[in-house]
C-alpha positions as CSV (number, residue, x, y, z in Angstrom):
1,X,-0.1,0.1,0.0
2,X,1.1,3.5,-0.8
3,X,-0.4,6.8,0.4
4,X,0.2,9.9,-1.7
5,X,-0.7,13.5,-1.2
6,X,-2.0,15.1,-4.5
7,X,-3.1,18.7,-4.5
8,X,-3.4,18.4,-0.5
9,X,-5.7,15.1,-0.6
10,X,-4.3,11.9,0.7
11,X,-4.8,8.9,-1.9
12,X,-4.3,5.4,-0.8
13,X,-3.2,3.1,-3.6
14,X,-3.3,-0.6,-2.9
15,X,-4.2,-3.9,-4.2
16,X,-7.5,-5.5,-3.4
17,X,-8.0,-9.3,-2.5
18,X,-8.5,-9.9,-6.3
19,X,-5.1,-8.4,-7.1
20,X,-6.7,-5.3,-8.6
21,X,-5.0,-1.9,-8.1
22,X,-7.3,0.3,-6.3
23,X,-7.2,4.2,-5.2
24,X,-9.1,5.2,-2.3
25,X,-9.8,8.9,-1.2
26,X,-12.3,11.2,0.0
27,X,-13.7,13.6,-2.4
28,X,-13.3,17.1,-1.1
29,X,-16.0,18.8,-2.9
30,X,-18.9,16.6,-1.6
31,X,-17.3,14.7,1.3
32,X,-17.9,11.3,-0.4
33,X,-15.5,8.2,-0.3
34,X,-14.5,7.2,-3.6
35,X,-12.8,3.9,-4.6
36,X,-11.7,3.5,-8.2
37,X,-10.4,0.4,-9.8
38,X,-7.1,1.3,-11.8
39,X,-6.6,-2.1,-13.3
40,X,-9.7,-1.8,-15.2
41,X,-9.6,2.3,-15.7
42,X,-5.9,2.8,-16.5
43,X,-4.6,-0.8,-16.9
44,X,-2.5,-0.6,-13.9
45,X,-0.7,-3.7,-12.9
46,X,1.3,-2.6,-9.8
47,X,1.1,0.0,-7.2
48,X,3.9,2.2,-8.9
49,X,1.5,1.9,-12.1
50,X,-1.5,3.0,-9.9
51,X,0.4,5.9,-8.2
52,X,1.4,7.2,-11.8
53,X,-2.1,6.9,-13.2
54,X,-3.6,8.6,-10.4
55,X,-1.0,11.7,-10.6
56,X,-1.5,11.8,-14.5
57,X,-5.3,11.8,-14.1
58,X,-5.3,14.6,-11.5
59,X,-2.8,16.6,-13.6
60,X,-5.4,16.8,-16.2
61,X,-8.2,17.2,-13.9
62,X,-7.2,19.4,-10.9
63,X,-9.1,20.1,-7.9
64,X,-11.0,23.6,-7.9
65,X,-11.7,25.6,-4.9
66,X,-15.2,26.7,-4.6
């Protein structure tokens, strides 16, 4: 498991019991908890791939302050 801070929000990247790479975080805009399967969405095979995919997505889709 790896915990990375992207734009001030902590993201946990880990493998689930099926071996898929997932990222978990709390959405800062509405307080909802998100769990995204990066094996399906970004073809991530390792935790390192998952961190890279998460950073890439957030570079294209930054958080905006309300």
